[in-house]
N, C-alpha and C positions, 0 to 999 in steps of 0.2 A: 471461714469455713477451713478445714485445714487442707493440706495437698493431695488433690486427687489424684496426682500420679506416683503417690507410693505405694497405692494398691491396684493390680490389676491380674486379671486370671484370663489364660488363653487355653485352648483347647489344640493340642498338637497331635494327634491320631485321633480319629474314633471309629471304632467298628459298625461295618457298614449294615451287617447282620444283627448284631447286641448291642449293649447296653456302653459294653466296656470302652474309657477313653482313658487317652495320658495327657496330660494336663500339664499348666505352671503356673505358679500362685506369685508373682511379686511382691514383696513387703518391701516397708524401708528398712529393715536390718537382712533381707536375704531374698533368697530366691527358692520354692520349696515343688519340687518336681514329684508329681503327682501320678498314680495315687502312691498315696504318701501315709506311713504310720505315725504317730503322735506317741513318743512316751508320757506319763503323766509325772510331772513334779510339783506333786499337790501343796506344798509349805514351800513352794522356791527351789524345791532339790527335788530331783527323782533319785529315792531311795537306795542308798548306799552308792552311789558313782558320781564323782565327781563333770565338770563339763566337758574336761578333758577323755575322760573314759567315753561320753555321749559324742563327741565329734571323729573319737577313733570309731563306735561302732556305728557312726553313719547318720545318728539321728538330724532331719533337718529344721525340725520344732519342737518346742516342747509346751507344755499344757500346765498352767498355772492352776489352783482355786481360789475363785473369789471367797467363798465364805473363811477358808484356811488363812488365807494372806489379811482379811480386813481383821479378825481379832487374833493373829501376831504375824508378824509385828506391826498392821497395822499400814495401809494403804499410805499414808503421808509420810511415812518413812522411806515406803519403795519409792513415792515421787521424789524427794528429796536425791534420792541416791540416781535417781535419772532413768527410772521404769525399772519394771521387772527384768528381764534381760541383763542391763547392765549390773543388776543387785547382787546377780545370781552369776554375776562373770561368764554368761551363757553367750550374749550378743549377737543371739543370732536369731531369727522369729521364733516369736511366744503367743499364744492362744491363752485368753481365760475365760471359762464358764462363769456364768450369771450368777453362781450362790444357789441356784434354787434347789438344787437335787440334794446337797447336802444340807439344807435348812432343813426339807422333810424328812429324809434318811437320821439324819442324825439328832435331830432333836422332836422328833416324834414323839416318842416312849418314855418317859424318867423314872426311876421306881423313888416313891418319897415312901419314907419310914416314919412310922409312929412311935410316940413315947415309949413303946410293947416292943417296938424292934419289928411291926410286921410292915411288909412292904404293899405297897398295890401299886400298880402304873396310872400314872395321871397324863391327858394329852398338853404336851407345853407346847405346843403350836398352834394360833391361834390365824387362820387363814380369811382375810377380809378383801373382797374387792382392789381397796386400797392398797395392801400389800401383805403382809406378814411379820407378825409379831412371835419370836423364840427365845428360847434360851441358851445361851451358849453352852456346847459339851464340854467346855472344859472348867468354866468357873461359875457356872448358872447365870450369871449376869444378862440381863432383859436387852434384847436388841431388834428393830426394824429393821427389813428389807423388803423396800419397793422401788417398782422399775428404775424410777431416779435415783432409787440409792447404791443399786445394783450399778446402775450404767456410770453414775459418779466415781463409784468404787474402782472399778475397772478401768474408765479413764485415766484416773491418779496412778492406777497400775502399770500404762503404758503400753498393753500388749497388742501386738500390732492387729490380730484377730479378737472380737468380743462377741458377745452372746447375749441376747434379749432374754429377758427374767423372764421365765415360764415357769410351771407348775405342773411338778412331774410325779402322778399317782402311781400308786404300788399295786403291785399285782398280788391275787386277781382283785378288781376293783368293777363296779358295775356299770354298767353304760351309762345310767344317770349322772352317776359320778362323775366320769368319767368326761361326759359332756361340757360340765359345768365347769370343771378344772382346763377343760380346751377353751375352754369359750374367755375364762381369766385371761388363759396365756395368748388369746388373741386380743382381747385390751390391754395385757401387759407392754405386748409387741409394740401396738402403735404408741403406747409412754414411752415404751425404750428409743425408738424412731426417733420423735421428740425431743428426749432431750443427748440424745447422742449426739445430735446435728447441733447442740444448743452449745455458747460458750460458757465457761471458760474451758480453754482446750492447755492441757498440762505437759503436753510434749507438741515438739514440732511436727512429726511424721502423722499420718492418717491412720485411725484406727478403723478397719472395715468389722462392720456390724451384720452379726449372722440371726436368724427369724429361728426360732426353734419351731417343728411340725411336731404336734403331740398326739392324742386318742388312742391311748391303750393299744386293744388287740381287736380295734374294732373296725373295719373296711366304711365305716359310710363315715366315724367321724376321723379317718385317718385323710381319707380324701378330701374331706373339707377344709380341716385342717392345712393340708399342701395346698387345694387353694388358695384361700384364702393369706398363707404367709408368702406364699410364691407371687401373689400379685404386691403384695407391699414393697419399698423402697429397700429392699436388704443389699447389702453389697454378697452374702452367698445363706447358705440353707445347710441349715443343722435340723438332723430327724433324732430327738429326745425317745426317752421312754423305751429303750428297745433291751437297759438292763436290768431291770425290775424283777426281775424271777418267771420272765416270759419264757418258754418254750424257743428253742431254736428254729422252727416251720415259724412259729407267731412273729418272731422278730425278721426272718424272710418274707413275710406276708406283710411287714409294717411298710420295706421299703416298698416294694413290689406295688402295693397301694399308693403309695406318695409320689413314687417314680412318673407318671403320666400326666403329672401337674407342675413338674421341676422344670426351671429355665433352664434351657440348654448352655445358657449366656454365665450360669455362676457356680462359683464353687459349690460341689455340695460335703458336709461332714457327717457323718453318723459317732455316735456320741455313747461308749462305753463297750466295744466288742476287741477282741485279740485273740482267739483262738485259730488255729490255723486254717481249719476248714469255714468257718466264719469268714475270713478273710478272703478267699476265694470268690464265696459266693457273695458278699456286699461290694467286691470290686467286681464283679460279673455282674450286679444289681446299679450301676454307675455310680457307685458313691467312690469320691477323688480323696479324703482324708478319713481316719478312722482313730482313735485314742482308747488304750485302756490299760489299768492298772497290772494287768497279768503276769506281764512278762518280769517285773521285780518280784511282784508280790507270790509270786510261783518259785522266783529266786533264791528267797529269804527262808523258803520251807524244802529249797534242794532237789525241786521241780526242775528240770530245765529240756531244754525243746531237741527235739532231732531230726533227721529229716526221715523218709522213708528209706531203706525198709529198716530203718536200726531200732524203733519201740515197738512196744507189743501190739498185739492183735487188741485188746483193748483201750490204749490210750496210746497207739501208733506212732505220735507225733513228742511224746514225753518219757524223761527216764528220771527214774527216781535215785538219785544218788546215793542217797540214806540207805539204801537196800545193803545187805550183806554180801551181794554178789558183785559189786561193785568195789569191795576192798584191795583184791589183788587185779583190778582191771588195769592194763596200759595201755589202752584206748584212750584218746581225748574223747571230748564228752558224744561230738560229731566229729565222723572222720570225714565229710565233706564240709565243714566250717571251718573258714580261711580268718578267724577272729584270734585276738592274743589270747586266750583263755585256752582254746585249742590246740592253739600251735606252742603251748607251753607247758599244760598241765595235762595228768591222767585222770583218768575218775577213780584208780584208786586215791589219790594225794587228794581231790575235793572231796572224797567221801571223809578219808582222816579232818581233815577239815570242820567238817559238819558235824560226825561224832566228836570233836574235841570241843563241838561249840566254839571255832576262833570264828573272828568277826571277817576275815579275808573271804570267806566261805560263800558270803551273803553277795561279796561284792562280786566274786568271781561268775558266781552263779548268776548273778544279774546283769554282767555285762555279756556271759554270751547271749542272755536272752533276746536284750535289746538288740546285739548284733543280728541274731541269727531271724529275728521281725523285721526288722528292716534292709536287711539282705534278701529275704524270700521276695519282699515287694518291692524291691528294684529290680532282679529278675522277674517275675511277674509284670513288670513295665517294660522291659525288656523284651518279653514276648509278646506284649501287646504290638510295640511299634514293631516286632518282625512276622505281626499275624499268625501266633504260634499258640498263642493263650490257651485253648482247649488242648494241644496235646501237651504243654506243661502243666495243665490242670490233670489231666490224666495221669501224666507221670510220677502225680502227688497223690493222689484222692482213691484213684483206682486200683 
């Protein structure tokens, strides 16, 4: 058995009247103060940013993708270099997903061309209780993911936090199909637990395993899944299936329906959210950590985060630096931001970089966005400690 002392979760402060709380997750590679935002480094890199950039931007933990890292460079190579954190020179806490979401989203449909050049869509994912057979989105090669294989890959990748293999249904899906997928996820959760506790262990630190709650947009299924997963011997709980096309209201309902069944003494992670208003809502809903690609994806498009009242009415937390009104703007991206980009560059310069398609544009915008979100979450954490969360939330959202 791996060293149990490498992982611990502590609650520092919990609001007496609400669900919000401040905590601390201890891992072999460092401490994560919660609530915490987790930047996504899909292929072992947060797009456009170096590990030094991420440290300056106050990132505490990075999210790697099991599906992509399995396809290339391969988990055996990562293991040889001492695990994901060391391989990418991050050397801080990391988390990897199960690969389930990518298996279903990237491999679900593929265009098959006839000799005449006409295309038809064919399903290239074969889902069975044993596991999932899918074809790589890179070269079409066939692969099998089972709970055992997913966990084995993650054990070799060596992340501090790993996720059970699950089936993430698209939105919309029928109640019947969502129920079948949820029940399959529950069976896979049991198998994931078993293999996670089985030798060999490839790294000397403990890898904490999170179970995943599914159930789509259906209250009865969310409650059933929350009860089942929470009663198993997982180190933490993740809520999945909330960034597959459902509305913000449905996302919040999924959290609310799950909350009464979540263990108080285990960390809670929400998969796939990163909008400003969502951040306030999920933290208020009792979530400890959450990940999203939005900061860097927006950054590559020239969409940068700003604090109120700098945005417009429609998108009050966003600024599009591609717009011509930024061409002569001497202001930083956000006047209240203390990041390296805002301290040294103007909107006009960053606008110029995007118009000229210079690579530095993507780095500066992504750097700012990661810092902005991390700093916002840090301020939220401080407001909870000072019993001022509601006041801080109103200042941002009202």
